[in-house]
C-alpha positions in Angstrom: 28.2 2.6 -0.4 25.3 5.0 -0.4 24.0 3.6 -3.7 22.0 1.0 -1.7 20.5 3.7 0.4 19.3 5.5 -2.8 18.0 2.2 -4.3 16.2 1.4 -1.0 14.5 4.9 -0.9 13.7 4.8 -4.6 12.1 1.3 -4.4 10.1 2.3 -1.3 8.9 5.5 -3.1 7.7 3.4 -6.0 6.0 0.9 -3.7 4.2 3.7 -1.8 3.1 5.3 -5.1 1.8 2.0 -6.4 -0.1 1.3 -3.2 -1.6 4.7 -2.5 -2.3 6.1 -6.0 -4.4 3.3 -7.4 -6.2 2.8 -4.1 -7.5 6.4 -3.9 -8.4 6.3 -7.6 -10.2 3.0 -7.4 -12.1 4.1 -4.3 -13.3 7.2 -6.1 -14.4 5.2 -9.2 -16.1 2.7 -6.8 -18.2 5.5 -5.3 -19.5 6.3 -8.8 -21.5 3.0 -8.8 -20.7 2.7 -12.5 -20.2 -1.1 -12.6 -18.5 -1.2 -16.1 -16.1 1.5 -15.0 -15.4 -0.3 -11.8 -14.7 -3.6 -13.7 -12.4 -1.9 -16.2 -10.4 0.2 -13.7 -9.9 -2.7 -11.3 -8.8 -4.9 -14.2 -6.4 -2.2 -15.5 -4.9 -1.7 -12.0 -4.5 -5.4 -11.3 -0.8 -5.6 -12.5 0.1 -2.6 -10.4 -1.7 -4.0 -7.3 0.2 -7.3 -7.8 3.5 -5.4 -7.9 2.9 -3.7 -4.6 4.2 -6.5 -2.3 7.1 -7.2 -4.7 8.2 -3.5 -4.7 7.9 -3.4 -0.9 9.9 -6.6 -0.7 12.6 -5.2 -2.9 12.6 -2.0 -0.8 13.0 -4.0 2.4 15.8 -6.1 0.9 17.6 -3.1 -0.3 17.2 -1.5 3.1 18.9 -4.5 4.7 21.7 -4.4 2.2 22.1 -0.6 2.8 22.4 -1.2 6.5 25.2 -3.7 6.2 27.1 -2.1 3.2 27.1 1.3 5.0 28.1 -0.1 8.5 24.9 1.1 10.1 23.8 -0.4 13.4 20.7 -2.4 12.6 19.4 -1.8 16.2 19.4 2.0 16.0 16.1 3.2 17.4 14.9 4.8 14.2 15.5 1.5 12.3 13.7 -0.5 15.0 10.7 2.0 14.6 10.9 1.5 10.8 10.8 -2.3 11.1 7.7 -2.0 13.4 6.0 0.4 11.0 6.8 -1.8 8.1 5.3 -4.9 9.8 2.2 -3.0 10.8 1.7 -1.6 7.2 2.2 -5.0 5.7 -0.4 -6.6 8.0 -2.9 -3.9 7.2 -2.2 -4.3 3.4 -2.4 -8.0 3.5 -5.4 -8.3 5.9 -7.6 -5.4 4.6 -6.5 -3.7 1.4 -5.5 -6.7 -0.8 -8.6 -8.8 0.1 -10.8 -5.7 -0.5 -9.3 -5.3 -4.0 -9.9 -9.0 -4.8 -13.4 -8.9 -3.4 -14.5 -5.8 -5.3 -12.9 -7.2 -8.5 -14.9 -10.5 -8.2 -18.1 -8.9 -7.1 -17.9 -6.4 -10.0 -17.5 -9.2 -12.4 -20.6 -10.9 -11.0 -22.7 -7.6 -10.8 -25.2 -6.4 -13.4 -24.1 -3.4 -15.5 -27.0 -1.2 -14.5 -26.2 -0.9 -10.8 -23.9 -2.6 -8.3 -25.3 -5.7 -6.6 -25.9 -5.2 -2.9 -22.8 -7.2 -2.1 -20.7 -5.0 -4.4 -22.2 -1.9 -3.0 -21.4 -3.1 0.5 -17.8 -3.9 -0.4 -17.3 -0.5 -2.2 -18.6 1.3 0.9 -16.7 -0.9 3.5 -16.0 1.4 6.4 -12.7 -0.4 7.1 -11.4 1.2 3.9 -12.2 4.6 5.2 -10.0 3.8 8.2 -7.3 2.4 5.9 -7.3 5.7 3.9 -6.4 7.6 7.1 -4.1 4.9 8.3 -2.1 5.0 5.0 -1.6 8.8 5.2 -0.6 8.6 8.9 1.8 5.7 8.4 3.5 7.4 5.5 4.0 10.5 7.6 5.3 8.4 10.5 7.9 6.8 8.2 9.0 10.2 6.9 9.2 11.6 10.4 11.2 8.5 11.5 13.6 8.6 8.6 14.2 12.4 8.8 14.2 13.1 12.5 15.6 9.7 13.6 14.1 9.9 17.1 15.8 8.4 20.2 19.1 8.4 18.4 
């Protein structure tokens, strides 16, 4: 039943859009040093950010269902690679991106309107987020390569 493959791909596309789009926009707004804009944009994006792990979880669950409803071997090399990429991406999201969003949100709430506090400025310019920006692009390309080329199989 290819329906579950479609649903898996659709859910993962939504999850990726939710995770990358807001992050890039929020990082750009953060660089403006406009504290009221930072507060407002982070507040508006909070529901989307909260939905990210849910959408990835739904995508993963549908992927597992697709494996078994279509008779795929769950140990195919491209699937093993996908599992590894998923775990790595989840760790980075949970250890870096999500805490960054929460920290900036809290610091923006506590910062004066005129200019970001030194703590907020430091969070907005956290060099780890520059690395995450590149990581996100590379991991998405790795997933696409893995799913299209299906290496080692």
